[in-house]
Structure formats: structure tokens, C-alpha cells
C-alpha positions in Angstrom: 119.1 94.3 73.6 119.1 91.2 74.4 118.0 91.1 78.4 117.6 88.4 81.0 115.1 89.3 83.4 115.5 88.3 87.1 112.7 89.2 89.3 109.9 87.7 92.3 106.7 89.7 93.7 103.9 91.7 91.8 105.9 95.1 92.0 108.9 93.5 89.6 106.0 91.4 87.2 104.6 94.7 86.0 108.1 95.7 85.6 108.5 92.2 83.7 105.1 93.9 81.9 106.7 97.2 80.2 109.3 94.9 78.6 107.5 92.5 77.7 105.7 96.0 75.8 109.2 97.2 74.6 110.6 96.4 72.0 113.2 94.6 73.5 114.0 91.2 73.7 114.1 89.0 76.7 116.3 85.8 76.5 115.6 84.8 79.5 113.4 85.7 83.4 114.6 84.3 86.3 112.7 84.2 90.3 112.2 82.5 92.6 111.1 78.8 92.9 107.9 77.9 93.2 106.4 78.3 97.7 103.6 75.7 99.1 100.4 78.5 99.9 99.0 79.2 103.2 96.4 76.5 103.2 97.7 73.1 101.6 100.8 71.8 100.8 100.1 73.6 96.9 103.1 75.3 95.2 102.3 79.1 93.8 104.4 80.5 91.5 105.7 84.2 91.2 103.9 87.1 90.2 106.6 87.1 87.7 106.3 82.9 86.7 102.7 83.7 86.1 103.7 87.0 83.9 106.6 84.8 82.1 104.6 81.9 81.6 102.2 83.4 79.4 104.3 85.9 78.0 105.6 82.3 77.0 109.6 83.5 78.0 111.7 81.0 79.4 112.3 80.8 83.1 114.7 79.7 85.5 114.2 78.9 89.3 117.7 78.0 90.9 117.7 77.7 94.7 120.4 79.9 94.3 121.2 81.8 91.3 125.0 80.4 90.1 127.1 81.3 87.0 126.6 78.2 85.7 122.8 78.5 85.3 123.0 81.0 83.4 125.6 79.0 80.7 124.2 78.7 76.7 122.1 82.1 77.3 124.0 85.2 75.2 122.2 88.5 76.7 124.0 92.5 76.9 122.0 93.0 80.6 120.1 91.4 83.3 117.4 93.6 85.0 117.2 93.4 88.6 113.7 93.9 90.1 112.9 92.0 93.7 114.3 89.3 93.3 114.6 88.2 97.0 118.4 86.8 96.2 122.3 88.2 96.8 123.9 87.9 93.6 127.3 86.6 93.0 129.8 88.9 91.5 130.6 86.3 88.8 126.8 86.4 87.9 127.0 90.2 88.0 130.0 90.0 85.2 128.1 88.0 83.0 125.8 90.0 80.6 128.1 92.5 78.9 126.5 95.3 79.8 126.2 93.8 83.9 122.9 93.7 85.8 120.9 97.0 86.1 118.8 97.0 88.9 115.7 98.8 89.8 115.4 100.0 93.7 112.4 101.2 95.9 113.7 104.3 97.1 115.7 107.8 95.8 118.9 106.4 97.1 121.1 106.1 99.3 118.2 106.3 101.5 116.0 103.3 102.3 119.0 100.7 101.0 118.2 97.1 101.7 115.0 94.7 101.6 112.0 96.9 102.7 112.8 100.7 101.6 108.7 101.1 100.8 107.6 99.8 104.8 111.1 101.9 106.5 109.8 104.8 103.8 105.8 104.7 105.5 107.4 104.6 109.2 109.3 107.1 109.0 107.3 109.4 107.9 108.4 110.7 104.8 106.8 112.0 102.6 107.9 110.9 99.7 110.4 108.2 97.9 110.6 106.9 94.2 112.6 105.0 92.4 116.3 104.0 91.4 118.2 102.4 88.8 121.9 101.7 89.9 124.1 99.4 88.0 125.3 97.0 90.7 127.8 96.1 92.6 129.0 94.5 95.4 127.5 96.3 97.5 124.1 96.3 99.0 122.2 99.2 96.3 125.3 100.4 96.7 126.8 101.2 92.3 126.2 103.9 90.9 122.8 105.9 90.0 121.5 105.3 86.6 118.1 107.5 87.1 115.5 108.1 89.3 112.4 108.9 89.7 110.1 110.5 93.2 106.6 109.8 93.8 104.7 111.2 97.0 104.0 109.4 100.2 100.4 110.2 100.8 99.4 110.6 104.4 96.6 107.7 103.4 99.2 105.7 101.3 99.6 102.3 103.3 102.2 100.5 101.4 100.4 98.8 98.1 99.3 102.1 97.1 103.4 103.8 97.5 104.0 100.7 95.0 101.8 101.1 92.8 103.3 104.8 92.2 106.7 103.5 92.1 105.8 101.3 89.3 103.7 104.5 87.0 107.0 106.0 87.9 109.8 103.3 86.8 108.3 101.4 84.2 108.6 103.7 81.7 112.1 104.9 83.2 113.4 101.8 83.0 112.5 100.9 79.3 114.2 104.8 78.8 117.3 104.0 80.8 117.6 101.0 78.8 117.6 103.1 75.7 119.6 105.8 76.8 122.2 102.8 78.0 121.9 101.1 74.3 123.2 104.6 72.8 125.9 105.2 75.2 123.5 107.9 76.6 123.8 107.8 80.7 126.3 109.2 82.9 126.3 107.2 85.7 126.6 109.3 89.7 128.1 108.0 92.4 126.2 107.2 95.4 126.5 109.3 98.3 128.0 107.0 101.9 127.5 109.6 104.4 123.9 110.1 103.1 122.5 105.8 103.0 119.9 104.8 105.4 119.1 101.2 105.6 115.8 99.3 105.5 116.1 96.5 107.4 114.2 93.3 106.1 110.3 93.5 107.4 110.1 91.1 111.1 106.2 90.4 110.8 106.6 91.0 115.4 106.9 94.9 114.3 103.5 94.7 112.8 101.5 94.6 116.2 99.9 98.0 117.1 101.3 99.7 120.1 97.8 101.2 121.2 100.2 103.6 123.8 102.6 104.8 121.0 100.5 107.8 118.6 97.5 107.8 116.5 100.5 108.8 114.3 102.4 105.6 115.0 99.9 103.3 114.9 98.8 104.6 110.8 102.2 104.1 109.6 101.9 101.0 111.1 98.8 99.9 109.2 99.6 101.4 106.2 103.9 100.4 106.2 102.6 96.8 106.5 99.4 96.7 103.9 99.4 94.3 102.1 101.6 92.2 104.1 102.1 91.3 106.3 99.2 93.5 108.3 99.0 95.7 111.5 97.7 92.9 113.8 96.9 93.4 117.7 95.2 90.7 120.8 91.6 90.9 121.4 91.3 88.8 124.5 92.7 85.3 122.1 92.0 86.1 119.2 94.5 88.2 117.1 92.6 91.0 115.0 94.1 92.1 112.1 93.3 96.1 111.1 94.0 97.0 107.0 92.9 100.5 107.0 91.9 103.0 109.2 92.2 106.9 110.1 93.7 109.6 112.9 91.0 111.1 115.2 93.1 113.8 116.5 90.4 115.4 118.8 89.6 112.3 120.1 90.8 111.3 123.6 90.5 107.8 124.9 92.3 104.9 127.0 95.1 103.6 125.0 93.5 100.1 123.3 90.1 101.0 124.4 87.3 100.4 122.1 85.4 103.7 121.9 82.7 103.6 120.0 81.9 101.6 117.4 79.4 103.5 114.4 79.2 102.5 110.6 82.4 104.6 109.4 84.6 101.9 111.7 85.2 101.2 115.1 87.3 103.9 117.6 90.3 103.5 119.2 92.0 105.5 122.6 95.9 105.5 121.9 98.7 107.3 123.9 98.1 111.0 122.8 94.6 110.9 120.2 92.1 108.3 118.9 92.0 105.8 115.8 89.4 104.9 113.7 90.2 101.4 112.5 87.6 100.8 109.4 88.9 98.1 107.9 89.8 94.6 110.6 89.9 91.0 110.4 89.2 89.1 112.8 90.1 85.1 113.2 85.9 83.9 113.1 83.1 83.2 110.9 85.7 83.4 107.3 87.8 85.6 108.1 86.3 88.1 105.4 87.5 92.0 106.0 84.9 93.9 108.3 83.7 97.3 108.0 81.8 99.3 110.5 78.3 98.1 109.0 79.2 95.3 109.3 80.5 95.5 113.3 77.2 96.2 113.8 75.6 93.7 112.1 77.6 91.1 113.2 80.3 91.2 115.6 78.5 93.8 117.7 78.9 91.4 120.8 82.7 90.7 119.7 83.7 94.2 118.7 81.8 96.5 121.2 82.6 99.5 123.3 84.8 99.2 126.2 86.6 95.8 125.4 90.7 96.3 124.9 92.6 95.8 122.6 95.7 94.7 123.9 99.3 93.8 122.3 100.0 90.1 123.7 97.1 87.4 123.8 95.1 87.3 127.6 92.7 84.8 128.4 88.5 85.3 128.5 87.6 85.9 132.3 
């Protein structure tokens, strides 16, 4: 089949690679415009654009995808994976077979922009990939195929995205093949079971040490690799990349109880949490292990210091 692929981040790039390796023809790739990097004004291409360029595919990057952008392209299907724009109905109707969306949840649970992060924050023990025939609603189209994956207690959002890629790449190719041979029976979603995964607000990544250690752990895992959970140590914004619950330890919420090679033990509302990888806005800004802290930053991250919800001036 002749395919248009629309996607932007790393998660979508994996699906594009799977399609490139398949027997189907990709006639065009659509991705978001290049964006300025975190440092300087150099424009950074999306992960999808990098893959498409390497494969010699035609790339479109409109600010807002319109029907006119597709003039002259012949395609059977458009595959949409985390593209980042809501498509108008005339665009959805352009391919002969319409548009197929790869959504990172088991619909109708977690419709919306941040299904993986919301699943982790809610304590879900499993999630999955759903392929849907796109309509004008927000992830409301008829379901074509599903694949379930577990969310283990140590999984970050990045880990879950990797699992979804492993499960979903083969599922997508199989579904396209079945559509080509008219072997798909679609299933209507039950709107009464719908749960919405609203867009992530970076303020949500602020760790609330007054909450239970499980809530702290979910926050750290849900926001890794982006935007990364954070807390305040005096006037320093500290980022927490990884940790683990310490159920048999207690102490004042937010207080550093101990620093060892294993990490930084911090009190929570009900028990404690050990930070295993932490990043200070000092020096090179490297991500530090407990051993790294002891070797160079023990004067900053020391027993008795307090992590807070807001910056506080040094005394």
C-alpha cells in the first residue's frame, strides 16, 4: 500500500522505521517544523524527520497541515503516530482508506495527549497500544487492533514507550496488511468507559514530599525522560531522575535522612524514598549517583537539608 506517515517524536520514529522495513511504500512523511534547541538558536529536527531524511523520503513540515499540502500525493492510508496536530476532516478524508492512528493506551482509557504519563501517575499495572480509524473526535475512532503491555513497578515513561514500540511495530504492519486484504473487523469504543489523559503541565513534575512515597515514586517515573521530576533545595532547582520506595523508613517529609553510595534517603508523608540519580544546577549539571554525591557534592546534599515545594533564600 502507498502510505503517508505523520509523526514527530522518538516514539513515532520507531514506527516509521518499521514501515520503511516493510513491503509498503511511503510516499511522504509529515512532521512538525524544526524547533530551537535548549541552548542557542540552532534548529533541531524531529526524530521522525531524521529517520525520513536518512531514508531519502519526501518530508513535509507545515505549521498547520492543510489539504492543499497534500496536493499531488497519491496514497491509500495515512499513518499518524504522535504527530502533535489535530487533523481537519478534509485531511482525514484525503487518503483512500482514511487515517489510522497509533495511540499509546488501551482505548477508551486515556484518550488524549499524555496517556503513558497518566497511566503511571494513576498506578495502572498495564497499558497498551490501540490502532484506530481516525474520526473528528479526540481518539474516539473505531478500534482496529490492540496490544497489551505491563507497567512494572520500576518502569519510567521512557521504559513504557519502549515496550509499546516493541508491541506496536509488528501490530501496525499486521493491521495494514489485514486492511489491504479486507480482513479487519472494527470495534466501536464505549464512551462511558473513556478516561482522558490531559496534556502534561510541567508544574505537575514538582515532587510533593508530604505525599506518600508511592506518589513520589510515580511522579519521578511518569516524568522521565521529560520533563523530569524536580524539587527545591534552598534556591536550587534539583531534578530527580530515578529512585525507589523505602517502606520501612520514616522521617520528616522532604528532609535528607542519609546519604550513601546507594543514594539519598528522603522522608515522605508515610515512609521514605531513596533518590538513586539526581541532577544539580551546579558544575557540569551531570546526573549524579549516590557515590558521585559523596565524592563531590556532600556539602550540598547532606543529612538534615530539606527539599521543599518552593525556592527559599539561603539563611
